[in-house]
N, C-alpha and C positions, 0 to 999 in steps of 0.2 A: 513081193517079198523084198525086192530092193528099194521100194519106196520107204518101207517100215525101217529098214536099216539106215537110209539117209535121213530119215525124221529122228532116230536114235543119236545118229552121229551129230546132227544139226543140233539137238538138245543138250548132247554133251559138250559140244562146242560153245554153245552161249553159256552155259552153266559155268564153264572154265574161265570165259572172258569176263563174267560178273564177279566170279570168285577171285580173279586176278586184280580186278579194279579196288577190292576191299583192302584195306590196309590193316594189319594185326600186329601193328608197330607199338608194342607195350612200353617200349623205351620213353616214347613221348610222354604216356601218362605218367610214367615214375618220374620223369623231368618235371611235370606239372605238379606233382605231389611235393617233389623237393622244393619248389619254387614256394608252394604253399606254406611250407614251414619258415620261409623268410620273410614273408610279408604278414604283418600283423592282420588279425580278424578284426580287431577293434583298437581305435586310437582315441584317447580322451587328450584333452587340452585343459589345463587347470583342473586336473583331477583330484579330488577329496574323497576318501573313504573314511568313514566313522564307524567304530566298532561299539555298540551299545547293548548292554547286558542288563536286565533288570530294571529298564529305564534310566540307566546310568552310563555317561560316556566314559570308555575306558581308553581308548586310542584314537586318535585322529592321525592319518597319513595324508600328506598332499604332495603332488608334483606338478611340475610345468607340462609334462607330457607322460602318459602310460600307454603302454602298447601291449596288446594280449594276444599271446601265441598258444593257443589252446594244444595244439599238437604236440608242442615241446614242453608244455606245462609250465609256461614262464610268463611272467609280467615284468616288461622292462620299464623302468622308471627313469626319467631325467630330472636333475634340480628337485630332489626329495627332501622333506623334512616330516618329522614326526613328534607327538606329543603322548606320554601316557599320564593318565590321571589317577589319583588314589581316590578312596571311598568319599572324601570330602570336595573331592572335584578340584583338588590343587594338582599342578604339575609337577610330577615326581621325577621322570625322565624325559628330555627333548634331545633331539638330533638333527642333523642334516648330513647330506652327501651330495656330490655331483650326479651320482647315478647309483643306481640297485637293480638287481634283479631278484626276484621273488617267485619262488619254486613253488606252484600250486599244490603238487602232490605232497610234499614234505612239510611246507610253510618254512622251510629254510631261506636262507637271503644272503646274497654277497652285495657288499657296498664298496664303491671306489670313488677315489677323488675328494679332497677337501673333507674329509669325514671329522664331524665333531660331535659328541654325545655328551650331554651334562645329567648327573644326577642330583637333584635337590637334596635328598636326604644325606648324601655322602659328601656333598659340597666340593664335588669334583669334576673335571672334565677330561675327556679322552680324545686325542687327536691322531688320526691315523690316514694313510692313502689308501690302504686295502682292508677290508674285513669280512668275515664269514660268520654268520648267525646260524647256530644248528639249534632248532626248536627242542628237539628232543635232548633233554640235559640243561638247555638254557647254556649254552656254550658260545661264546665269543672269541674269534681268534684273529691274528693276522697271518697273513700268507709271506712266505718268502722272507727276504731281507730287509722290508721297509720299516723304518722305526715307527715306534708308538710311544707317546708320550701321554702319561697320566699327570694333571696338575690340579692340586686342591686349591681352595679358597685361601688357605692360610699361607700359600706359598711354598709348600711342600711339593716336589715333583719326583717323577720317577720315569726314566726313557730307556728303552731297551728295544730290541728285536725278538723275533718268535714269541709273540704275546698270546697268552691263553687266560681268559676269565670264565669260571665256573659261577655263574651269578645264583644258582641255587645256595651255593656255599658261601658265595660273597669271598671268593678267592682269585688271586690272579698271579700269574708268573711271567717272567721274561727268560728265556733259554741263552740269550746271548747279547753282549754289549750293553750291559746294564749301567747305569749311572743316576744320581739323583740327590735329592736334599730332603730332609725331614724337619720339619719346624714343629717343634712342640709349644701349645700355648698352655698358660697356666690358667686355670678356672678357680 
């Protein structure tokens, strides 16, 4: 009987040694997951994305660098430019920014640094340092106190802070620090 007790104790002791050697440190797995969110899954250099519908080019988006972060549902773009085309293939809106973040779940975006957007039909350009695009409602707005400048080809301009444009209604407004000049041309 003593031999059976000794074998049971030995087996238990060996089991404890093996179990003690196993690490159940889930913190390391959590850290690895956090790091995975900070490292892009895909990196593109000289990135070009073209949206085509019914055989027609609608939008061309280009960036010097594009980084995809699927867990964060973000694509981070550096030195980005875009062009939107009408039914005849003419550029109607073009723009550029030092950087942008595109949110893949909502199709919203934030733009930062050296932003310039030009509308050919409106014959007007928009200059800003930070803008947010909300796809739902087609809203373009500035954050904080950074000034936004709108300048028409005829020399008219308007500058202010806390900018908001509703592109569906073709309305815009400034909530602070507004000044400008309107040039009326005779036709």
